[in-house]
C-alpha positions in Angstrom: -0.1 -0.1 0.0 1.3 3.4 -0.5 2.2 5.9 2.4 -0.2 8.4 0.7 -3.3 6.3 0.1 -3.9 6.4 4.0 -4.1 10.2 4.4 -5.9 10.7 1.0 -8.7 8.7 2.3 -8.9 10.5 5.8 -8.7 13.6 3.8 -11.3 12.5 1.4 -13.5 11.4 4.6 -12.6 14.7 6.1 -13.8 16.8 3.6 -16.9 15.2 2.9 -18.0 15.1 6.8 -17.6 18.9 6.8 -19.5 19.2 3.5 -22.2 17.1 5.4 -21.6 19.1 8.1 -22.3 22.8 6.0 -24.8 21.4 4.2 -26.9 20.4 8.0 -25.8 23.8 9.1 -27.1 26.1 6.2 -30.5 24.0 6.0 -30.9 24.9 10.0 -30.1 28.2 9.5 -32.1 29.5 6.2 -34.9 30.7 8.1 -32.6 33.3 9.7 -30.4 33.8 6.5 -33.9 35.1 5.0 -35.1 37.0 8.1 -31.8 38.7 7.8 -31.9 39.2 4.0 -35.2 40.9 4.6 -34.1 42.8 7.1 -31.0 44.1 5.0 -33.4 45.1 2.4 -35.9 47.1 4.8 -32.3 48.8 6.0 -31.7 50.0 2.8 -35.0 51.2 2.1 -35.4 53.4 5.0 -31.7 54.7 4.6 -32.3 57.6 2.5 -35.0 58.8 5.4 -32.4 58.2 8.0 -29.4 59.6 6.7 -31.8 62.9 5.9 -32.4 63.2 9.2 -28.9 62.5 10.6 -27.5 65.0 8.4 -29.4 67.8 10.2 -28.0 66.8 13.7 -29.9 64.0 14.7 -27.9 60.5 16.2 -28.5 57.6 13.6 -30.1 55.7 16.3 -32.8 58.5 17.4 -33.7 58.8 13.5 -33.9 55.1 12.8 -36.1 54.9 15.9 -38.5 57.5 14.7 -38.8 55.8 11.1 -39.5 52.9 12.8 -42.3 54.4 14.6 -43.8 56.1 12.2 -43.9 52.9 9.7 -45.3 50.7 12.9 -48.0 53.8 14.0 -49.5 53.6 9.9 -49.6 49.8 10.0 -51.0 49.5 13.1 -53.7 52.1 12.3 -54.2 50.4 8.5 -55.0 47.1 10.4 -57.3 48.3 12.9 -59.0 50.8 10.5 -59.7 47.5 8.1 -60.3 45.0 10.9 -63.2 47.3 12.1 -64.2 47.2 8.6 -64.3 43.4 8.0 -66.0 42.8 11.2 -69.3 45.1 10.4 -69.0 43.7 6.8 -68.8 39.9 8.5 -71.7 40.8 10.8 -74.0 42.1 7.9 -73.1 39.4 5.7 -73.9 36.6 8.2 -77.4 38.8 9.5 -78.4 39.0 5.5 -76.9 35.4 4.4 -80.5 34.0 4.8 -82.0 36.4 2.4 -79.4 35.9 -0.1 -79.9 32.1 0.3 -83.7 32.6 -0.2 -83.3 34.7 -3.4 -80.7 32.0 -5.0 -82.9 29.2 -4.3 -86.2 30.8 -5.9 -84.0 31.6 -8.7 -82.9 28.0 -8.9 -86.6 27.0 -8.3 -88.0 29.4 -11.2 -85.5 28.5 -13.7 -85.3 24.8 -13.5 -88.6 24.2 -12.1 -87.2 22.5 -8.6 -88.7 22.4 -5.5 -85.8 23.0 -3.0 -86.1 24.7 0.5 -83.7 26.5 2.4 -84.5 24.4 5.5 -83.6 21.0 4.1 -80.7 22.4 2.7 -79.1 23.8 6.1 -80.3 20.3 7.7 -78.6 18.7 5.2 -75.1 20.4 5.6 -75.3 20.3 9.0 -75.4 16.4 9.4 -73.3 16.0 6.5 -70.3 13.5 7.3 -67.8 16.3 5.8 -68.9 19.0 7.8 -68.4 16.9 10.7 -64.8 15.9 9.9 -63.9 18.9 9.1 -65.1 20.4 12.3 -62.9 17.8 13.8 -59.6 18.9 11.8 -59.9 22.4 12.9 -60.5 21.4 16.4 -57.1 19.5 16.4 -55.4 21.8 14.5 -55.9 24.7 16.7 -52.0 24.2 18.1 -50.5 24.0 14.8 -52.2 27.5 14.2 -50.9 29.2 17.5 -47.6 27.6 16.9 -47.6 29.4 13.3 -48.8 32.5 14.8 -46.2 32.9 17.5 -43.7 31.7 15.1 -44.7 34.6 12.7 -44.6 36.9 15.6 -40.8 36.1 16.8 -39.9 36.4 12.9 -41.1 39.4 13.2 -39.6 40.8 15.8 -36.3 39.4 14.4 -36.5 41.5 10.9 -37.4 44.1 12.9 -34.4 43.9 15.2 -31.9 43.3 12.4 -32.9 45.8 10.2 -33.2 48.4 12.8 -29.3 47.7 13.6 -28.4 47.7 10.1 -30.1 50.9 10.1 -28.7 52.5 12.7 -25.5 51.5 12.4 -25.2 51.7 8.6 -21.9 53.5 8.3 -20.0 51.4 10.9 -21.3 48.2 9.3 -19.9 49.7 6.0 -16.5 50.3 7.7 -16.3 47.0 9.1 -16.7 45.5 5.6 -13.9 47.8 3.8 -11.6 47.5 6.7 -11.0 43.7 5.4 -11.0 44.5 1.5 -7.7 46.3 -0.4 -8.5 49.8 -1.2 -9.7 49.2 -4.9 -12.4 46.6 -3.8 -13.6 49.6 -1.4 -14.8 51.7 -3.9 -16.3 48.9 -5.4 -18.4 48.0 -2.8 -19.3 51.4 -1.6 -20.9 52.0 -5.2 -22.6 49.1 -5.0 -24.0 50.0 -1.6 -25.0 53.5 -3.1 -26.4 51.7 -5.8 -28.7 49.1 -3.7 -29.5 52.0 -1.6 -30.6 54.3 -4.5 -33.0 51.5 -6.2 -34.4 49.7 -3.1 -35.6 53.4 -2.0 -36.9 54.4 -5.5 -38.6 51.3 -5.6 -40.3 51.9 -2.6 -40.7 56.0 -3.7 -42.5 54.8 -6.9 -45.0 52.0 -5.3 -45.8 54.9 -2.8 -46.6 56.9 -5.5 -48.7 54.5 -7.3 -50.7 53.5 -4.4 -51.3 56.8 -3.6 -52.8 57.6 -7.3 -54.6 54.1 -7.0 -56.2 54.8 -3.9 -57.7 58.4 -4.9 -59.0 56.9 -8.0 -60.7 53.9 -6.5 -62.0 56.2 -3.4 -63.9 58.0 -6.2 -65.6 55.7 -8.1 -66.4 53.7 -4.3 -67.5 57.1 -3.4 -69.8 57.2 -6.5 -71.5 54.1 -6.0 -71.9 54.4 -2.7 -69.9 51.5 -1.4 -69.6 51.5 2.2 -65.9 52.1 4.0 -64.8 53.6 0.9 -61.9 55.6 2.6 -60.3 52.3 4.0 -61.1 49.9 0.6 -59.4 52.7 -1.0 -56.1 52.3 1.1 -56.5 48.6 0.5 -56.5 48.3 -2.9 -53.8 50.9 -3.4 -51.1 49.4 -0.9 -51.9 45.5 -1.7 -51.8 46.2 -5.5 -48.5 47.6 -5.4 -46.6 45.7 -2.7 -47.5 42.3 -3.3 -46.4 41.5 -6.6 -48.2 39.1 -9.3 -51.6 38.1 -7.2 -51.8 41.5 -5.3 -54.3 43.1 -8.0 -56.8 40.3 -7.4 -56.6 40.3 -3.8 -56.8 44.0 -3.5 -60.2 44.3 -6.3 -61.6 41.1 -4.6 -62.8 42.9 -1.1 -64.3 45.7 -2.6 -66.0 43.8 -5.0 -67.5 41.8 -2.2 -68.4 44.6 -0.3 -69.6 46.1 -3.1 -72.5 42.9 -3.9 -73.5 42.9 -0.8 -75.3 46.6 -1.8 -76.1 45.9 -5.0 -74.9 42.8 -7.7 -74.2 45.3 -10.5 -72.2 47.7 -8.2 -70.1 44.5 -7.9 -69.9 44.0 -11.5 -68.9 47.9 -11.6 -66.0 47.7 -9.2 -64.9 44.8 -10.8 -64.9 46.6 -14.3 -62.8 49.4 -13.0 -60.3 47.5 -11.4 -59.5 45.6 -14.7 -59.6 48.7 -16.6 -57.5 51.0 -14.2 -55.0 47.8 -14.1 -54.5 48.2 -17.9 -53.7 51.8 -17.5 -51.2 51.5 -15.1 -49.5 48.9 -16.4 -49.2 50.6 -20.0 -49.2 54.4 -19.0 -48.7 55.0 -15.4 -46.1 52.4 -14.2 -43.5 53.2 -17.2 -43.4 56.9 -16.6 -43.0 56.7 -12.8 -40.2 53.9 -12.7 -38.2 55.1 -15.9 -36.2 57.4 -13.4 -36.2 54.9 -10.3 -36.4 51.6 -10.8 -35.8 51.1 -15.1 -36.8 47.0 -15.5 -37.9 45.9 -18.7 -41.8 44.2 -17.6 -40.6 41.0 -18.8 -37.5 41.2 -16.9 -39.6 42.0 -13.6 -42.3 39.8 -14.2 -39.1 37.1 -14.5 -37.6 38.0 -11.5 -40.7 37.7 -9.3 -41.0 34.3 -11.0 -37.4 33.3 -9.6 -37.8 35.2 -6.4 -40.7 33.1 -5.5 -39.6 29.8 -6.8 -36.5 30.5 -4.8 -37.5 32.2 -1.4 -41.2 32.0 -1.8 -43.3 35.4 -1.0 -40.3 37.1 0.3 -38.4 36.6 -2.7 -41.2 37.6 -4.5 -41.1 41.1 -2.6 -37.4 41.5 -3.0 -36.8 40.3 -6.3 -37.4 43.7 -8.3 -35.1 45.9 -6.0 -32.4 43.2 -6.1 -32.4 42.9 -9.8 -32.7 46.9 -10.0 -29.6 46.6 -7.9 -27.8 44.0 -10.0 -29.0 45.8 -13.7 -27.5 49.1 -12.4 -24.3 47.9 -11.2 -23.5 45.9 -14.2 -24.7 48.5 -15.9 -22.1 50.9 -14.9 -18.5 48.4 -15.0 -19.8 46.4 -18.2 -18.6 48.1 -21.3 -20.7 48.7 -24.3 -19.5 49.4 -27.9 -21.3 51.4 -30.9 -23.5 49.1 -33.1 -22.0 48.2 -36.7 -24.4 48.8 -39.9 -25.4 45.4 -40.0 -26.7 44.7 -36.1 -28.3 48.7 -36.4 -31.9 48.1 -37.1 -32.1 51.8 -37.7 -29.5 52.3 -39.5 -30.2 52.3 -43.6 -29.6 50.1 -46.3 -26.1 50.0 -47.9 -28.4 50.7 -51.1 -30.2 53.6 -49.8 -27.0 54.8 -48.2 -25.1 55.7 -51.0 -26.7 56.0 -54.5 -25.3 53.8 -57.2 -22.9 56.3 -59.3 -23.3 55.7 -63.6 -19.9 54.5 -64.5 -18.1 56.3 -66.9 -16.7 55.6 -70.5 -13.4 55.6 -70.0 -11.6 55.3 -66.7 -9.6 57.9 -65.2 -5.8 57.3 -65.7 -4.3 56.7 -62.0 -2.4 59.7 -60.3 1.2 59.8 -60.5 2.4 58.4 -57.1 4.5 61.2 -55.5 8.0 60.4 -54.1 7.9 59.8 -50.5 9.6 58.3 -47.7 9.0 54.8 -47.4 6.4 53.8 -44.3 7.5 53.2 -41.0 6.2 50.3 -39.7 4.6 50.7 -36.0 3.1 48.8 -33.6 -0.5 48.3 -32.7 -1.4 50.7 -29.4 -2.1 47.2 -27.5 0.7 45.5 -28.3 2.9 48.2 -27.0 
């Protein structure tokens, strides 16, 4: 047996053990890494406000606390307002459910010549096997729901603490990161950091502006149709449609459509039609103008980035996909060298036939001009080879 074989076997086994340990640690810490990533993007989002307040003489810790307090108060007010609206509407819908059910049963009986009864339908539903099984499963899943809620609160607290530390100690974090890099790399890291702050802040700014426009437009429609809780529904549509990618529009339009249905079924149809029409106006007119200077991403690239982020990190990836891709695009655009297009590659260049008109051949070719005596050319090297 060669002498190096036992050591090679031990080395391979040690590397394999390290690989397995690293994989196990990564899978155990994936939740924490995702929370840190969310906190980092939240810190980048509030960095412009914190930096502006710190430039006026306020400490960064106090500025960060005030910004977080404003966000928490606004979110809590929105949740309380929406909760009160939903509670009132749910009570009204539950009280009016027998009337809606009677109207549906009467319409079915008149159309199909049946003899259905609401009492018989309710009795059959209450004594059905699948309803009893659903109730048993729901009772056994109360502990799971409680654990999920507690886990969500703990995760929210973790993200809030990390984002507060990242925003309050932003300059110290940059100095600590740049201190372990050579001077040439330090400038690139600082440039990437500034681009990330600008793109993330620009993304939130453009989304907030579109949410404001969307909320005002939908409030006007809800007020004209006399839909209950028009201000709360307008805020709901504006925020959900802008800050929940891909399916946010459908979630935002479902609630006002359902509430308008309790007033008049035709109002629900009007609300649904306006939501669809406004979404097309926003996609093709409003969004390109508002995001052209902040997050200049092609719609196809944005849609693909949202799908990729959802596949990688779920809802979290969908939320941070667009600012992450915008940051990467801006960073690559600053360092990737571009060249002028040739005539064949540029579609806007005129064809060769139109570029120069054809000349008529002359009867006799002109004699070549006599060569003037000159010194022999000196062979030089290319600039890139010197």
